[in-house]
C-alpha positions as CSV (number, residue, x, y, z in Angstrom):
1,X,101.8,-87.5,41.1
2,X,101.7,-83.8,41.5
3,X,102.4,-82.0,44.7
4,X,99.8,-79.3,44.1
5,X,96.7,-79.3,46.3
6,X,93.4,-79.8,44.5
7,X,91.4,-77.7,47.1
8,X,91.8,-74.0,47.6
9,X,93.9,-72.9,50.5
10,X,91.7,-71.9,53.5
11,X,92.1,-68.5,54.9
12,X,92.9,-68.1,58.6
13,X,90.6,-66.6,61.2
14,X,92.5,-63.2,61.3
15,X,92.6,-62.9,57.5
16,X,88.8,-63.3,57.4
17,X,88.4,-60.6,60.1
18,X,90.8,-58.4,58.2
19,X,88.7,-58.7,55.0
20,X,85.5,-58.0,56.9
21,X,87.0,-54.9,58.5
22,X,88.2,-53.7,55.0
23,X,84.7,-54.2,53.6
24,X,83.2,-52.2,56.4
25,X,85.8,-49.5,56.0
26,X,85.2,-49.2,52.2
27,X,81.4,-49.0,52.8
28,X,81.9,-46.3,55.4
29,X,84.1,-44.3,53.2
30,X,81.6,-44.5,50.3
31,X,78.7,-43.5,52.7
32,X,80.8,-40.5,54.0
33,X,81.5,-39.3,50.5
34,X,77.8,-39.6,49.5
35,X,76.8,-37.6,52.6
36,X,79.4,-35.0,51.9
37,X,78.1,-34.5,48.3
38,X,74.5,-34.3,49.5
39,X,75.5,-31.6,52.1
40,X,77.3,-29.6,49.4
41,X,74.3,-29.8,47.2
42,X,72.0,-28.7,50.0
43,X,74.2,-25.7,50.9
44,X,74.2,-24.6,47.3
45,X,70.4,-24.9,47.2
46,X,70.0,-22.9,50.4
47,X,72.4,-20.2,49.0
48,X,70.3,-19.9,45.9
49,X,67.1,-19.7,47.9
50,X,68.4,-17.0,50.1
51,X,69.7,-15.0,47.1
52,X,66.3,-15.3,45.4
53,X,64.4,-14.2,48.5
54,X,66.6,-11.1,49.1
55,X,65.9,-9.5,45.8
56,X,62.1,-9.2,46.1
57,X,62.4,-7.6,49.6
58,X,64.9,-5.1,48.3
59,X,62.6,-4.4,45.3
60,X,59.7,-3.8,47.7
61,X,61.6,-1.4,49.8
62,X,62.8,0.5,46.7
63,X,59.3,0.6,45.3
64,X,57.9,2.1,48.6
65,X,60.7,4.7,48.7
66,X,60.0,5.6,45.0
67,X,56.3,5.9,45.7
68,X,57.0,8.2,48.7
69,X,59.3,10.3,46.7
70,X,56.8,10.6,43.9
71,X,54.0,11.6,46.3
72,X,56.3,14.2,47.9
73,X,57.2,15.6,44.5
74,X,53.6,15.7,43.4
75,X,52.4,17.4,46.5
76,X,55.3,19.9,46.4
77,X,54.6,20.7,42.8
78,X,50.9,21.2,43.4
79,X,51.7,23.5,46.3
80,X,54.1,25.5,44.2
81,X,51.6,25.8,41.4
82,X,48.9,27.0,43.8
83,X,51.2,29.6,45.3
84,X,52.2,30.8,41.8
85,X,48.5,31.0,40.9
86,X,47.7,33.0,44.0
87,X,50.6,35.3,43.4
88,X,49.6,35.8,39.8
89,X,46.0,36.6,40.8
90,X,47.3,38.9,43.4
91,X,49.5,40.7,40.9
92,X,46.6,41.1,38.5
93,X,44.4,42.4,41.2
94,X,47.1,44.8,42.4
95,X,47.6,46.2,38.9
96,X,43.9,46.8,38.6
97,X,43.9,48.5,41.9
98,X,46.9,50.6,41.0
99,X,45.0,51.9,37.9
100,X,42.0,52.8,40.1
101,X,44.3,54.3,42.7
102,X,44.8,57.4,40.5
103,X,41.2,58.5,41.3
104,X,40.8,57.1,44.8
105,X,44.1,56.7,46.5
106,X,42.8,55.8,49.9
107,X,40.5,53.1,48.7
108,X,43.2,51.5,46.6
109,X,45.7,51.3,49.5
110,X,43.2,49.5,51.6
111,X,42.3,47.0,48.9
112,X,45.9,46.2,48.0
113,X,46.7,45.6,51.7
114,X,43.7,43.2,51.9
115,X,44.6,41.3,48.7
116,X,48.2,40.9,49.8
117,X,47.1,39.7,53.2
118,X,44.7,37.1,51.6
119,X,47.4,36.0,49.2
120,X,49.9,35.5,52.1
121,X,47.3,33.7,54.2
122,X,46.3,31.5,51.2
123,X,50.0,30.8,50.4
124,X,50.7,29.9,54.0
125,X,47.6,27.7,54.2
126,X,48.6,25.9,51.0
127,X,52.2,25.5,52.2
128,X,51.0,24.2,55.6
129,X,48.7,21.7,53.9
130,X,51.5,20.5,51.6
131,X,53.8,20.0,54.6
132,X,51.1,18.1,56.4
133,X,50.4,15.8,53.4
134,X,54.2,15.2,53.0
135,X,54.5,14.3,56.7
136,X,51.5,12.0,56.5
137,X,52.9,10.2,53.4
138,X,56.3,9.8,55.0
139,X,54.6,8.6,58.2
140,X,52.5,6.1,56.3
141,X,55.4,4.8,54.4
142,X,57.7,4.4,57.3
143,X,56.1,1.2,58.7
144,X,56.1,-0.4,55.2
145,X,59.8,0.3,54.8
146,X,60.5,-1.0,58.3
147,X,58.4,-4.1,57.7
148,X,60.2,-4.8,54.4
149,X,63.6,-4.4,56.2
150,X,62.5,-6.6,59.1
151,X,61.3,-9.3,56.6
152,X,64.7,-9.1,54.8
153,X,66.6,-9.4,58.1
154,X,64.4,-12.3,59.2
155,X,64.9,-14.1,55.9
156,X,68.6,-13.5,56.0
157,X,68.9,-14.8,59.6
158,X,66.9,-17.9,58.8
159,X,69.0,-18.6,55.8
160,X,72.2,-18.2,57.8
161,X,71.0,-20.6,60.4
162,X,70.1,-23.2,57.8
163,X,73.5,-22.8,56.1
164,X,75.2,-23.1,59.5
165,X,73.2,-26.1,60.4
166,X,73.9,-27.7,57.0
167,X,77.6,-27.1,57.4
168,X,77.6,-28.7,60.9
169,X,75.7,-31.7,59.5
């Protein structure tokens, strides 16, 4: 007869507990690795979202600044053109008066003075109007630029908080 046992050898109480603990440990490690991978994915997603949201806000602020600059340039150009037209008209009028001055010197001097005064007044009026329009455009654009910056800051702060919370988790 053989001396080998026909039944499997039974494990002791401590060996069974040890195996159970090892199974729990392995399951815990796998769960921890899964959670770590999910957290990394979530952080990457949040970073992409924040980056995507920053660009439109910056574009809006740039567009507002460009619009303001164009309006200022247009107004300034219009004012310069008006001043040049007034000066050209004044010069033409002054030349006509100078020709007439040969016959009536006294009348010519009075008329030239009047035309120059009108031209200066008109030029000053146009310049003041242009300055007022430029100031109004800048004033109107300032809240839009500030709002765009505030939105960008709020979005950035929210994203930072989410990233920080995701890192803690």
